[in-house]
Backbone as CSV, one residue per row, in Angstrom:
resi,resn,N_x,N_y,N_z,CA_x,CA_y,CA_z,C_x,C_y,C_z
1,MET,-22.575,20.081,5.284,-21.661,19.347,5.860,-20.277,19.682,5.299
2,ILE,-19.200,19.958,6.234,-17.954,20.177,5.806,-17.098,19.098,5.471
3,LYS,-16.591,18.868,4.203,-15.796,17.783,3.696,-14.425,18.144,3.845
4,LYS,-13.795,16.933,4.190,-12.184,17.079,4.133,-11.469,17.955,3.105
5,SER,-12.182,17.658,1.866,-11.437,18.140,0.696,-11.786,19.533,0.555
6,MET,-12.702,19.987,1.321,-12.849,21.771,1.364,-11.835,22.406,2.115
7,MET,-11.187,21.554,3.157,-10.202,22.090,4.051,-8.649,22.086,3.358
8,ILE,-8.566,21.134,2.508,-7.138,20.775,1.895,-7.030,21.492,0.479
9,THR,-6.335,22.775,0.454,-6.500,23.447,-0.678,-5.034,23.742,-1.235
10,LYS,-5.007,24.375,-2.156,-3.754,25.015,-2.785,-3.424,26.135,-2.035
11,ASN,-2.316,26.273,-1.530,-1.823,27.516,-0.733,-1.075,28.258,-1.657
12,GLU,-1.569,29.663,-1.890,-1.177,30.478,-3.105,0.269,31.048,-2.729
13,LYS,0.747,31.050,-1.400,1.929,31.577,-0.971,3.114,30.895,-1.557
14,PRO,4.250,31.452,-1.853,5.727,30.665,-2.271,5.868,29.565,-0.888
15,ILE,6.256,28.280,-1.422,6.218,27.537,-0.188,7.456,27.723,0.808
16,LYS,8.442,28.588,0.341,9.628,28.917,1.348,9.201,29.768,2.163
17,ASP,8.041,30.593,2.028,7.510,31.488,2.831,6.597,30.864,4.117
18,VAL,6.380,29.401,3.787,5.590,28.727,4.747,6.428,27.619,5.463
19,TYR,7.234,27.041,4.724,7.968,25.914,5.360,9.556,26.172,5.004
20,LYS,10.208,25.486,6.018,11.653,25.599,5.937,11.849,23.887,5.378
21,MET,12.733,23.978,4.095,12.947,22.668,3.561,14.269,22.169,4.121
22,ASP,14.222,20.740,4.472,15.444,20.083,4.819,16.270,19.614,3.432
23,LYS,17.458,19.969,3.421,18.112,19.551,2.249,18.372,18.171,1.964
24,LYS,18.304,17.289,2.995,18.385,15.979,2.891,17.146,15.072,2.437
25,ALA,17.271,14.374,1.530,16.042,13.760,0.946,15.828,12.423,1.883
26,LEU,14.490,12.454,1.968,14.000,11.062,2.544,14.037,9.705,1.951
27,GLY,13.637,10.056,0.488,13.425,9.276,-0.456,13.178,9.738,-1.726
28,SER,13.300,8.878,-2.979,13.002,9.535,-4.218,12.505,8.534,-5.001
29,GLY,11.742,9.000,-6.144,10.981,7.985,-6.957,11.026,8.370,-8.448
30,THR,9.980,8.301,-9.249,9.948,8.573,-10.644,9.730,9.916,-10.640
31,TYR,8.978,10.351,-9.868,8.383,11.861,-10.214,8.979,12.841,-9.269
32,GLY,9.551,12.482,-8.399,10.345,13.556,-7.540,11.066,12.883,-6.359
33,VAL,11.224,14.107,-5.308,12.040,13.789,-4.117,11.111,14.055,-2.794
34,VAL,11.259,13.370,-1.611,10.605,13.463,-0.472,11.692,13.878,0.372
35,CYS,11.132,15.033,1.092,12.270,15.796,2.044,11.387,16.227,3.176
36,LYS,12.149,16.180,4.335,11.401,16.815,5.707,11.306,18.341,5.642
37,VAL,9.944,18.920,5.997,10.084,20.373,6.082,9.367,20.608,7.450
38,THR,9.615,21.942,7.844,9.205,22.371,9.238,8.357,23.834,8.925
39,HIS,7.105,23.783,9.377,6.409,24.907,9.277,6.986,26.163,9.989
40,LEU,7.010,27.220,9.444,7.826,28.314,10.005,7.060,28.784,11.312
41,LYS,5.567,28.842,11.311,5.006,29.581,12.465,4.798,28.369,13.693
42,THR,4.405,27.218,13.088,4.151,26.261,14.122,5.217,25.270,14.710
43,GLY,6.163,25.220,13.896,7.450,24.307,14.135,7.022,22.920,13.858
44,GLN,5.794,22.713,13.198,5.341,21.086,12.976,6.252,20.640,11.903
45,GLU,6.729,19.408,11.833,7.452,18.712,11.003,6.522,17.966,10.111
46,ARG,6.796,17.936,8.907,5.928,17.313,7.853,6.899,16.756,6.661
47,ALA,6.283,16.141,5.887,6.950,15.755,4.841,6.469,16.455,3.331
48,CYS,7.475,16.529,2.649,7.031,17.407,1.125,7.608,16.464,-0.059
49,LYS,6.523,16.321,-1.007,7.141,15.634,-2.038,7.168,16.489,-3.379
50,THR,8.372,16.869,-3.756,8.452,17.703,-4.776,8.396,16.976,-6.058
51,ILE,7.371,17.471,-6.975,7.297,16.716,-8.401,7.469,17.691,-9.426
52,SER,8.469,17.344,-10.289,8.743,18.463,-11.316,7.725,18.403,-12.334
53,ARG,7.269,19.541,-12.772,6.049,19.641,-13.925,6.406,18.857,-14.900
54,LYS,7.745,19.027,-15.468,8.014,18.444,-16.757,7.987,16.915,-16.664
55,LYS,7.852,16.203,-15.366,7.801,14.777,-15.442,6.196,14.200,-15.126
56,ILE,5.378,15.443,-15.120,4.136,14.967,-14.889,3.411,14.846,-16.411
57,LYS,3.687,13.409,-16.999,3.114,13.209,-18.456,1.647,13.356,-18.580
58,ASN,0.830,12.768,-17.348,-0.565,12.745,-17.541,-0.997,13.521,-16.377
59,TRP,-1.598,14.889,-16.744,-1.994,15.850,-15.685,-3.171,15.228,-15.092
60,GLU,-4.254,14.683,-15.873,-5.354,14.329,-15.352,-5.145,13.148,-14.224
61,ARG,-4.448,12.334,-14.523,-3.996,11.321,-13.508,-3.449,11.886,-12.125
62,PHE,-2.770,12.836,-12.368,-1.887,13.508,-11.369,-2.973,14.148,-10.444
63,GLU,-3.899,14.853,-11.317,-4.956,15.777,-10.533,-6.062,14.716,-9.656
64,LEU,-5.972,13.559,-10.354,-6.996,12.592,-9.593,-6.182,12.109,-8.369
65,GLU,-5.020,11.832,-8.459,-4.146,11.540,-7.228,-4.554,12.589,-5.922
66,VAL,-4.240,14.011,-6.565,-4.463,14.882,-5.265,-5.917,14.880,-4.919
67,LYS,-6.741,14.730,-5.952,-8.244,14.743,-5.392,-8.395,13.654,-4.340
68,ILE,-7.960,12.541,-4.654,-8.186,11.200,-3.712,-7.533,11.543,-2.430
69,LEU,-6.441,12.270,-2.317,-5.602,12.653,-1.120,-6.166,13.665,-0.353
70,GLN,-7.071,14.447,-1.058,-7.876,15.429,-0.409,-9.015,14.837,0.262
71,THR,-9.693,13.955,-0.324,-10.975,13.315,0.251,-10.700,12.137,1.412
72,VAL,-9.661,11.431,1.258,-9.636,10.500,2.183,-9.282,11.007,3.665
73,ASP,-9.679,10.274,4.689,-9.626,10.536,6.058,-9.589,9.292,6.817
74,HIS,-8.439,8.717,7.007,-8.165,7.219,7.604,-6.821,7.318,8.387
75,PRO,-6.880,6.524,9.454,-5.538,6.589,10.337,-4.652,5.779,9.652
76,HIS,-4.876,4.965,8.743,-3.948,4.168,7.922,-3.806,4.583,6.405
77,ILE,-4.069,5.761,6.159,-3.805,6.252,4.909,-2.872,7.672,5.119
78,LEU,-2.081,7.796,4.355,-1.217,9.069,4.315,-1.893,10.379,4.291
79,LYS,-1.758,11.191,5.232,-2.693,12.613,5.380,-1.948,13.540,4.474
80,LEU,-2.646,14.201,3.625,-2.309,15.312,2.515,-2.781,16.798,3.629
81,TYR,-1.991,17.688,3.857,-2.284,18.830,4.545,-2.677,19.999,3.455
82,GLU,-1.734,20.184,2.544,-1.947,21.328,1.592,-1.015,21.119,0.467
83,TYR,-1.057,21.782,-0.687,-0.154,21.773,-1.553,0.129,23.022,-2.229
84,PHE,1.326,23.167,-2.976,1.787,24.447,-3.610,2.195,24.262,-4.915
85,GLU,2.262,25.224,-5.868,2.781,25.078,-7.131,3.433,26.353,-7.388
86,ASP,4.543,26.074,-8.233,5.187,27.228,-9.072,5.517,26.843,-10.305
87,THR,6.175,27.576,-11.088,6.758,27.451,-12.513,7.371,26.068,-12.787
88,LYS,8.005,25.541,-11.892,8.953,24.528,-11.991,8.098,23.114,-11.445
89,ASN,7.566,23.303,-9.976,7.257,22.071,-9.350,5.911,22.178,-8.735
90,VAL,5.436,21.058,-8.299,4.273,20.822,-7.543,4.617,20.415,-6.204
91,TYR,4.235,20.936,-4.992,4.577,20.351,-3.780,3.461,19.815,-2.915
92,LEU,3.629,18.616,-2.615,2.462,18.058,-1.777,3.000,17.787,-0.335
93,ILE,2.295,18.467,0.518,2.690,18.704,1.893,2.043,17.408,2.791
94,THR,2.385,16.396,3.184,2.029,15.215,3.731,2.459,15.057,5.347
95,GLU,1.614,14.180,5.986,2.284,13.802,7.382,3.678,13.019,7.069
96,LEU,4.635,13.274,8.151,5.882,12.657,8.062,5.924,11.144,8.826
97,CYS,6.260,10.229,7.801,6.540,8.900,8.211,8.027,8.625,8.413
98,THR,8.245,8.209,9.640,9.750,8.045,10.016,10.230,6.589,10.052
99,GLY,9.194,5.634,10.101,9.344,4.299,10.436,10.031,3.391,9.377
100,GLY,10.079,3.817,7.967,10.568,3.105,7.094,9.324,2.414,6.317
101,GLU,9.847,1.480,5.327,8.817,0.558,4.452,8.543,-0.735,5.342
102,LEU,7.422,-1.238,4.987,6.729,-2.373,5.709,7.910,-3.611,5.870
103,PHE,8.395,-4.033,4.623,9.268,-5.247,4.757,10.779,-4.671,5.228
104,ASP,11.119,-3.691,5.275,12.309,-3.171,5.866,12.336,-3.390,7.385
105,LYS,11.073,-2.875,8.007,11.129,-3.044,9.226,11.100,-4.611,9.868
106,ILE,10.548,-5.318,8.983,10.433,-6.827,9.389,11.853,-7.283,9.506
107,ILE,12.710,-6.911,8.561,13.997,-7.496,8.480,14.607,-6.972,9.728
108,GLU,14.629,-5.662,10.138,15.025,-5.109,11.174,14.850,-5.591,12.624
109,LYS,13.466,-6.348,12.571,12.892,-6.757,13.984,13.933,-8.010,14.339
110,GLU,14.725,-8.530,13.306,15.406,-9.973,13.464,14.604,-11.251,13.800
111,GLN,13.203,-10.933,14.018,12.411,-12.096,14.120,11.151,-11.754,13.784
112,PHE,10.046,-12.730,13.387,8.707,-12.408,12.855,7.840,-13.376,13.384
113,GLU,6.639,-12.820,14.083,5.703,-13.619,14.509,4.169,-13.456,13.615
114,GLU,3.629,-14.556,13.528,2.373,-14.665,13.008,1.174,-13.715,13.433
115,GLY,1.417,-13.330,14.868,0.487,-12.589,15.372,0.829,-11.112,14.987
116,TYR,2.059,-10.862,14.758,2.587,-9.491,14.377,1.985,-9.309,12.931
117,ALA,2.181,-10.330,12.079,1.697,-10.339,10.792,0.220,-10.036,10.642
118,SER,-0.754,-10.562,11.519,-2.321,-10.361,11.597,-2.549,-8.820,12.005
119,ARG,-1.475,-8.416,12.820,-1.816,-6.920,13.135,-1.715,-5.984,12.117
120,VAL,-0.473,-6.227,11.491,-0.196,-5.225,10.395,-1.267,-5.482,9.340
121,PHE,-1.410,-6.947,8.849,-2.515,-7.012,7.795,-3.679,-6.489,8.077
122,LYS,-4.122,-6.453,9.253,-5.487,-5.885,9.637,-5.568,-4.390,9.174
123,GLN,-4.478,-3.701,9.501,-4.274,-2.410,9.141,-4.555,-2.143,7.617
124,ILE,-3.796,-3.107,6.975,-4.007,-2.856,5.484,-5.198,-3.204,4.935
125,LEU,-5.926,-4.222,5.529,-7.254,-4.295,5.117,-8.303,-3.299,5.501
126,GLN,-8.197,-2.658,6.672,-8.917,-1.566,7.179,-8.927,-0.280,6.436
127,ALA,-7.808,-0.112,5.770,-7.515,0.864,4.579,-7.975,0.600,3.376
128,ILE,-7.886,-0.612,2.991,-8.520,-0.890,1.720,-10.106,-0.850,1.842
129,ASN,-10.507,-1.270,2.875,-12.034,-1.295,3.226,-12.633,-0.070,3.046
130,TYR,-11.871,1.019,3.788,-12.178,2.387,3.680,-12.282,2.825,2.329
131,CYS,-11.162,2.742,1.560,-11.122,3.175,0.224,-12.089,2.581,-0.739
132,HIS,-12.350,1.214,-0.556,-13.607,0.748,-1.245,-14.840,1.426,-1.005
133,ALA,-15.272,1.783,0.319,-16.240,2.285,0.618,-16.408,3.580,0.096
134,GLN,-15.408,4.356,-0.350,-15.515,5.483,-0.968,-15.313,5.473,-2.383
135,ASP,-15.462,4.328,-3.060,-15.257,3.972,-4.388,-14.064,4.243,-4.939
136,ILE,-12.898,4.166,-4.028,-11.493,4.470,-4.472,-10.966,3.060,-4.739
137,VAL,-10.333,2.663,-5.750,-9.371,1.658,-6.068,-7.995,1.898,-6.198
138,HIS,-7.150,1.150,-5.263,-5.740,1.766,-5.417,-4.919,1.080,-6.492
139,ARG,-4.965,0.019,-6.771,-4.506,-0.647,-8.048,-3.192,-0.864,-8.124
140,ASP,-2.278,-0.534,-7.080,-0.945,-0.689,-7.115,-0.446,-0.875,-5.594
141,LEU,-1.226,-1.853,-4.847,-0.933,-2.355,-3.349,0.353,-3.063,-3.488
142,LYS,1.462,-2.682,-2.780,2.678,-3.410,-2.707,3.396,-2.904,-1.544
143,PRO,4.519,-3.769,-0.711,5.127,-3.529,0.285,5.610,-1.958,0.341
144,GLU,6.230,-1.642,-0.734,7.065,-0.327,-0.984,5.995,0.918,-0.787
145,ASN,4.631,0.658,-0.644,3.475,1.423,-0.504,2.936,1.584,0.845
146,PHE,3.614,0.906,1.682,3.225,0.854,3.138,4.333,1.555,4.127
147,LEU,4.210,2.625,4.681,5.070,3.183,5.371,4.911,3.072,6.952
148,TYR,5.662,2.884,7.803,5.535,3.148,9.228,5.498,4.434,9.782
149,GLU,4.534,4.685,10.638,4.335,6.161,10.912,5.554,6.530,11.784
150,THR,6.053,5.678,12.765,7.095,5.925,13.621,8.192,4.761,13.535
151,LYS,9.250,4.937,14.305,10.152,3.667,14.512,9.780,2.954,15.794
152,ASP,8.504,3.359,16.411,8.079,2.633,17.683,7.680,1.198,17.211
153,GLU,7.942,0.334,18.188,7.589,-1.049,18.056,6.029,-1.299,17.565
154,LYS,5.162,-0.537,18.238,3.751,-0.612,17.978,3.280,0.390,17.106
155,SER,3.864,0.887,16.261,3.538,2.124,15.275,2.584,1.462,14.243
156,GLY,1.743,2.116,13.830,0.759,1.895,12.724,1.527,2.065,11.440
157,ILE,0.838,1.692,10.446,1.284,1.796,9.021,0.281,2.635,8.282
158,LYS,0.699,3.250,7.049,0.102,4.107,6.149,0.122,3.702,4.819
159,VAL,-0.823,3.837,4.028,-0.716,3.414,2.638,-0.452,4.851,1.987
160,ILE,0.474,4.746,0.894,0.909,5.798,0.182,0.782,5.596,-1.163
161,ASP,0.977,6.592,-2.026,0.965,6.774,-3.514,-0.090,6.078,-4.113
162,PHE,-1.231,7.209,-4.391,-2.263,6.952,-5.238,-2.113,7.198,-6.661
163,GLY,-0.870,7.127,-7.249,-0.574,7.556,-8.438,-1.596,6.717,-9.599
164,LEU,-1.800,5.338,-9.114,-2.426,4.608,-10.194,-3.962,4.308,-9.726
165,SER,-4.356,5.083,-8.749,-5.693,4.981,-8.253,-6.735,5.508,-9.076
166,LYS,-7.851,4.837,-8.874,-9.218,5.360,-9.786,-10.336,5.403,-8.730
167,ILE,-11.404,6.349,-9.110,-12.517,6.467,-8.448,-13.420,5.693,-9.395
168,CYS,-14.146,4.695,-8.765,-14.806,3.724,-9.550,-16.425,3.931,-9.031
169,HIS,-17.038,4.510,-9.850,-18.568,4.889,-9.442,-19.573,3.640,-9.594
170,THR,-20.496,3.486,-8.790,-21.577,2.684,-9.215,-22.409,3.156,-10.214
171,LYS,-22.481,2.589,-11.204,-23.437,3.036,-12.439,-24.836,2.938,-11.959
172,ASN,-25.349,1.536,-11.699,-26.446,1.392,-11.281,-26.726,0.579,-9.847
173,ILE,-27.762,0.596,-9.264,-27.730,-0.315,-8.004,-27.142,-1.613,-7.888
174,GLY,-26.051,-1.768,-7.495,-25.551,-3.083,-7.355,-24.617,-3.616,-8.525
175,LYS,-24.469,-2.437,-9.411,-23.678,-2.641,-10.657,-22.485,-1.755,-10.384
176,ILE,-21.189,-2.196,-10.345,-19.963,-1.508,-10.022,-19.152,-1.384,-11.457
177,GLU,-18.843,-0.164,-11.803,-18.108,0.335,-13.049,-16.678,-0.594,-13.080
178,ARG,-16.484,-1.249,-14.181,-15.318,-1.990,-14.441,-14.248,-1.265,-15.060
179,MET,-13.113,-1.680,-14.905,-11.966,-0.934,-15.265,-11.189,-1.923,-16.576
180,LYS,-10.611,-1.168,-17.255,-9.698,-1.920,-18.492,-8.196,-1.697,-18.323
181,THR,-7.795,-0.540,-17.769,-6.501,-0.051,-17.723,-5.583,-1.146,-17.124
182,ARG,-4.587,-1.716,-17.699,-3.736,-2.505,-17.044,-2.752,-1.807,-16.065
183,ALA,-2.892,-1.829,-14.786,-2.217,-0.999,-13.960,-1.582,-1.929,-12.777
184,GLY,-0.413,-1.761,-12.232,-0.004,-2.537,-11.124,1.472,-2.750,-11.317
185,THR,1.871,-3.994,-10.459,3.362,-4.345,-10.365,3.253,-5.929,-10.440
186,PRO,3.983,-6.624,-11.149,3.849,-7.995,-11.636,3.599,-8.968,-10.405
187,TYR,4.348,-8.683,-9.225,4.269,-9.667,-8.009,2.703,-9.638,-7.613
188,TYR,2.158,-8.293,-7.603,0.989,-8.267,-6.885,-0.224,-8.006,-7.823
189,ILE,-0.258,-8.081,-9.103,-1.217,-7.821,-10.114,-1.991,-8.850,-10.295
190,SER,-3.389,-8.865,-10.453,-4.126,-10.032,-10.581,-4.453,-10.227,-12.116
191,PRO,-4.811,-11.475,-12.205,-5.017,-11.984,-13.558,-6.251,-11.399,-14.336
192,GLU,-7.183,-10.761,-13.806,-8.281,-9.943,-14.292,-7.867,-8.523,-14.688
193,VAL,-6.935,-8.046,-13.839,-6.201,-6.790,-14.377,-5.496,-6.992,-15.661
194,LEU,-4.761,-8.149,-15.729,-3.859,-8.335,-17.109,-4.804,-8.682,-18.119
195,ALA,-6.061,-9.157,-17.803,-7.033,-9.494,-18.924,-7.755,-8.071,-19.415
196,GLY,-7.652,-7.145,-18.521,-8.322,-5.643,-18.858,-9.887,-5.656,-18.716
197,ASN,-10.115,-6.640,-17.519,-11.559,-6.503,-17.156,-11.771,-6.676,-15.882
198,TYR,-11.825,-5.776,-14.944,-11.965,-6.052,-13.356,-12.581,-4.913,-12.614
199,ASP,-12.607,-5.260,-11.370,-13.434,-4.071,-10.483,-12.534,-3.861,-9.223
200,LYS,-13.030,-3.403,-8.255,-12.161,-3.216,-6.994,-11.696,-4.241,-6.249
201,SER,-12.181,-5.445,-6.571,-11.516,-6.685,-5.963,-10.269,-7.057,-6.251
202,CYS,-9.631,-6.443,-7.267,-8.186,-6.519,-7.704,-7.167,-6.333,-6.254
203,ASP,-7.613,-5.415,-5.638,-6.962,-4.919,-4.367,-6.723,-5.944,-3.448
204,LEU,-7.855,-6.802,-3.295,-7.854,-7.867,-2.419,-6.818,-9.033,-2.864
205,TRP,-6.633,-9.202,-4.287,-5.625,-10.143,-4.732,-4.340,-9.896,-4.316
206,SER,-4.108,-8.431,-4.504,-2.706,-7.980,-4.153,-2.379,-8.025,-2.642
207,ALA,-3.488,-7.883,-1.869,-3.447,-7.853,-0.456,-3.027,-9.345,-0.194
208,GLY,-3.675,-10.328,-0.689,-3.404,-11.663,-0.519,-1.783,-11.974,-0.965
209,CYS,-1.359,-11.285,-1.741,0.028,-11.761,-2.145,0.996,-11.013,-0.952
210,ILE,0.593,-9.972,-0.555,1.487,-9.259,0.464,1.362,-10.111,1.592
211,LEU,0.254,-10.742,2.109,0.127,-11.502,3.239,0.953,-12.781,2.972
212,TYR,0.855,-13.438,1.916,1.606,-14.704,1.531,3.136,-14.105,1.890
213,ILE,3.671,-13.343,1.137,5.071,-12.912,1.533,5.408,-12.497,2.991
214,LEU,4.467,-11.894,3.611,4.798,-11.606,5.085,5.006,-12.844,5.808
215,LEU,4.132,-13.876,5.358,4.419,-15.338,6.392,5.494,-16.207,5.758
216,CYS,5.804,-16.089,4.480,6.889,-16.990,4.049,8.229,-16.418,3.476
217,GLY,8.267,-15.166,3.131,9.612,-14.571,2.586,9.591,-14.271,1.122
218,TYR,8.872,-15.048,0.580,8.819,-15.028,-1.050,7.574,-14.823,-1.478
219,PRO,7.523,-14.238,-2.814,6.011,-14.327,-3.331,5.289,-15.503,-3.899
220,PRO,4.039,-15.405,-4.002,3.258,-16.696,-4.467,3.571,-16.881,-6.029
221,PHE,3.969,-15.775,-6.877,4.180,-15.924,-8.315,5.479,-15.267,-8.294
222,TYR,6.377,-15.967,-9.163,7.739,-15.476,-9.380,8.395,-15.806,-10.586
223,GLY,9.520,-15.362,-10.878,10.149,-15.686,-12.140,11.489,-14.733,-12.507
224,ASP,12.331,-15.279,-13.444,13.358,-14.565,-13.870,13.258,-12.935,-14.244
225,ASP,12.197,-12.985,-14.945,11.643,-11.432,-15.508,10.063,-11.348,-15.504
226,ASP,9.797,-10.171,-15.711,8.293,-9.769,-15.589,7.384,-10.612,-16.407
227,GLN,8.011,-11.114,-17.562,7.054,-12.063,-18.473,6.811,-13.421,-17.831
228,ALA,7.848,-13.889,-17.073,7.736,-15.070,-16.496,6.814,-15.003,-14.915
229,ILE,7.035,-13.669,-14.614,6.023,-13.676,-13.185,4.529,-13.395,-13.898
230,LEU,4.407,-12.831,-14.926,2.956,-12.392,-15.402,2.291,-13.597,-15.992
231,LYS,3.202,-14.685,-16.406,2.619,-16.086,-16.824,2.184,-16.737,-15.730
232,MET,2.861,-16.948,-14.420,2.534,-17.609,-13.464,1.062,-16.862,-12.803
233,VAL,1.191,-15.610,-12.685,-0.055,-14.918,-12.374,-1.412,-15.407,-13.166
234,GLN,-1.170,-15.389,-14.475,-2.260,-15.789,-15.263,-2.568,-17.106,-15.086
235,ASP,-1.806,-18.059,-14.809,-2.054,-19.563,-14.393,-2.853,-19.453,-13.139
236,GLY,-2.430,-18.791,-12.283,-3.143,-18.657,-10.912,-2.626,-19.738,-9.923
237,LYS,-1.574,-20.494,-10.030,-1.253,-21.677,-9.374,-0.076,-21.228,-8.387
238,TYR,-0.416,-21.424,-7.097,0.763,-21.181,-6.092,0.516,-22.314,-5.034
239,ASP,1.345,-22.509,-4.195,1.312,-23.526,-3.004,1.828,-23.024,-1.805
240,PHE,1.667,-24.074,-0.929,2.272,-23.836,0.562,3.148,-24.987,0.910
241,ASP,4.057,-25.326,-0.131,4.950,-26.699,-0.005,6.089,-26.306,0.744
242,GLY,6.822,-25.012,0.754,7.981,-24.986,1.580,7.886,-25.051,2.792
243,ASP,9.238,-25.379,3.447,9.194,-25.616,4.905,8.748,-24.485,5.665
244,GLU,8.956,-23.258,5.182,8.271,-22.200,5.880,7.063,-22.347,6.560
245,TRP,6.232,-23.000,5.552,4.893,-23.077,5.842,4.441,-24.151,6.799
246,ASP,5.216,-24.877,7.326,5.018,-25.962,8.245,4.643,-25.051,9.376
247,GLU,5.126,-24.047,9.792,4.792,-23.260,11.008,3.452,-22.284,10.970
248,VAL,3.048,-22.205,9.851,2.171,-21.229,9.686,0.588,-21.676,10.003
249,SER,-0.157,-21.049,10.425,-1.401,-21.726,11.031,-2.467,-22.028,9.782
250,LYS,-3.179,-22.924,9.829,-4.112,-23.268,8.626,-5.191,-22.176,8.662
251,GLU,-5.405,-21.344,9.519,-6.420,-20.260,9.314,-5.803,-19.087,8.488
252,ALA,-4.380,-18.874,8.703,-3.606,-17.938,7.794,-3.668,-18.281,6.259
253,LYS,-3.437,-19.658,6.178,-3.537,-20.288,4.620,-4.906,-20.119,4.128
254,ASP,-5.902,-20.374,5.052,-7.312,-20.187,4.566,-7.695,-18.669,3.892
255,LEU,-6.972,-17.855,4.889,-7.269,-16.429,4.412,-6.786,-16.137,2.883
256,ILE,-5.364,-16.488,2.864,-4.683,-16.446,1.590,-5.509,-17.108,0.383
257,LYS,-6.037,-18.281,0.674,-6.696,-18.897,-0.429,-8.069,-18.197,-0.758
258,LYS,-8.479,-17.485,0.049,-9.733,-16.673,-0.194,-9.575,-15.346,-0.832
259,LEU,-8.304,-14.936,-0.706,-7.853,-13.484,-1.319,-7.197,-13.816,-2.683
260,ILE,-6.375,-14.829,-2.652,-5.840,-15.027,-4.094,-6.565,-16.101,-4.620
261,ALA,-7.627,-15.707,-5.232,-8.833,-16.726,-5.777,-9.514,-15.912,-6.964
262,LYS,-10.338,-16.539,-7.572,-11.038,-15.915,-8.639,-12.116,-15.040,-8.225
263,PRO,-12.232,-13.802,-9.050,-12.911,-12.839,-8.494,-14.191,-12.967,-7.587
264,GLU,-15.027,-14.005,-8.387,-16.280,-14.471,-7.842,-16.374,-15.168,-6.518
265,LYS,-14.949,-15.839,-6.226,-14.771,-16.288,-4.909,-13.960,-15.576,-3.747
266,ARG,-13.506,-14.374,-4.220,-12.765,-13.742,-3.653,-13.558,-12.834,-2.413
267,LEU,-12.840,-12.839,-1.142,-13.379,-12.129,-0.345,-13.425,-10.583,-0.521
268,THR,-14.446,-9.878,0.063,-14.358,-8.332,0.163,-13.333,-8.023,1.266
269,ALA,-12.996,-6.878,1.343,-12.129,-6.149,2.375,-12.777,-6.344,3.862
270,GLN,-14.016,-6.382,4.083,-14.932,-6.419,5.066,-14.885,-7.853,5.575
271,GLU,-15.287,-8.793,4.518,-15.305,-10.222,4.705,-13.912,-10.577,5.187
272,ALA,-12.890,-10.254,4.817,-11.466,-10.631,5.212,-11.224,-10.244,6.650
273,LEU,-11.591,-8.874,6.868,-11.455,-8.571,8.306,-12.247,-9.306,9.221
274,ASP,-13.401,-9.888,8.949,-14.096,-10.970,9.790,-13.700,-12.292,9.932
275,HIS,-12.603,-12.575,9.036,-11.983,-14.008,9.166,-11.495,-14.345,10.354
276,LYS,-11.590,-15.650,10.665,-11.354,-16.248,11.765,-9.778,-16.077,12.308
277,TRP,-8.961,-15.884,11.268,-7.510,-15.688,11.532,-7.312,-14.547,12.527
278,PHE,-7.980,-13.387,12.398,-7.845,-12.358,13.286,-8.215,-12.468,14.561
279,LYS,-9.180,-13.298,14.652,-10.054,-13.762,15.965,-9.031,-14.403,16.911
280,MET,-8.173,-15.550,16.260,-7.327,-16.234,16.888,-6.063,-15.470,17.659
281,TRP,-5.988,-14.409,17.245,-4.711,-13.490,17.815,-5.088,-12.496,18.553
282,LYS,-6.266,-12.290,18.797,-6.848,-11.203,19.788,-6.563,-11.353,20.986
283,GLY,-5.945,-10.414,21.438,-5.286,-10.519,22.815,-4.047,-11.346,23.498
284,GLN,-3.610,-11.937,22.211,-2.334,-12.712,22.678,-0.977,-11.988,22.266
285,ASN,-0.194,-12.345,22.876,1.327,-11.575,22.809,2.315,-12.202,21.853
286,GLU,1.543,-12.780,20.774,2.213,-13.107,19.697,3.652,-13.916,20.033
287,PRO,3.554,-15.228,20.656,4.526,-16.022,21.035,5.131,-16.901,19.971
288,LYS,4.676,-16.822,18.912,4.964,-17.802,17.969,6.043,-17.185,16.919
289,SER,7.361,-17.226,16.888,8.138,-16.507,15.982,8.792,-17.678,14.917
290,PHE,8.840,-17.058,13.786,9.353,-18.108,12.684,10.758,-18.304,12.634
291,LYS,11.313,-19.326,11.854,12.722,-19.578,11.701,13.377,-18.464,11.114
292,LYS,14.723,-18.236,11.251,15.480,-17.160,10.947,15.652,-17.201,9.412
293,ARG,15.453,-18.460,8.865,15.769,-18.448,7.289,14.600,-17.804,6.790
294,ASN,13.440,-17.469,7.143,12.586,-16.550,6.699,13.101,-15.092,6.232
295,LEU,13.920,-14.691,7.240,14.548,-13.420,7.082,15.543,-13.242,5.796
296,LYS,16.164,-14.293,5.684,16.996,-14.586,4.497,16.170,-14.455,3.422
297,SER,14.828,-15.141,3.357,14.297,-15.000,2.082,13.707,-13.571,1.890
298,PHE,13.429,-12.943,3.080,13.074,-11.548,2.798,13.941,-10.551,2.125
299,LYS,15.086,-10.967,2.702,16.485,-9.730,2.206,16.635,-10.125,0.579
300,HIS,16.409,-11.519,0.519,16.813,-11.727,-1.183,15.735,-11.336,-2.011
301,PHE,14.503,-11.390,-1.455,13.400,-11.065,-2.234,13.370,-9.585,-2.322
302,MET,13.510,-8.752,-1.301,13.353,-7.341,-1.477,14.428,-6.706,-2.132
303,LYS,15.823,-7.369,-2.291,16.822,-6.939,-2.911,16.617,-7.147,-4.490
304,ASN,15.922,-8.391,-4.829,15.662,-8.622,-6.212,14.516,-7.910,-6.846
305,SER,13.415,-7.642,-5.888,12.371,-6.827,-6.276,12.563,-5.409,-6.400
306,LYS,13.416,-4.745,-5.679,13.837,-3.356,-5.953,14.861,-3.336,-7.044
307,LEU,15.557,-4.307,-7.440,16.390,-4.131,-8.623,15.403,-4.175,-9.875
């Protein structure tokens, strides 16, 4: 059987002999810069993430990220085509996403429908479900790690950044390897991750937090600093008391309750996909738009979280 990982390999040629690099950066992060590149032979446009070798503190973790990207093959996960290395950098060549980040798109829309949220969130769950079936735990699901493929209104989304991910093998039949490393982002991290004893269900807690924000514009757990946010996460108490929630269906709230829950009561990704909330929006034209104050909440929250 031919596996995807056999086809995605290191290209031994210098990158400049294969791609023309656009000087304008599409984005930047802790480890490097992303820019558009054009394949010299085919003219195909792709993205290149240039990572300085000096900034890679943990090569084992970096190699695992590349291994995961080599392995995964799903319409809602960013596709890796090939990678290059030289004395200074590592270059990851991926598909090009031009639609922007998840929440930026919602702000741009000027209105927001619960039906639209269900369509987007279903794609998130499908990606998580696929990863978990492959024994991959993302461990850092957050709005910044979801990109729209294009600027088209019906564009799909892609999960990116597997830098904190782990391959979590099944030790015995029915027994999953548990993790201890505290990894994630305060707004979306689960209490059991903070306690240092968790499994792949931590991704579903993060997904629940994302859905909560999608529907009201602010996070379920908040504070003036990381310490205050993490204290709220540990307490695990949140509510639907704001005026924004008056317009949200009871089915959506029910799904959130079953995701932002104790591990033993938390839905799996497949169970979440089977939830009645998705069925109620099937085939509908998303007529229900929320009040514009939600967009103000979005803008305020995104500004603060990026700071």
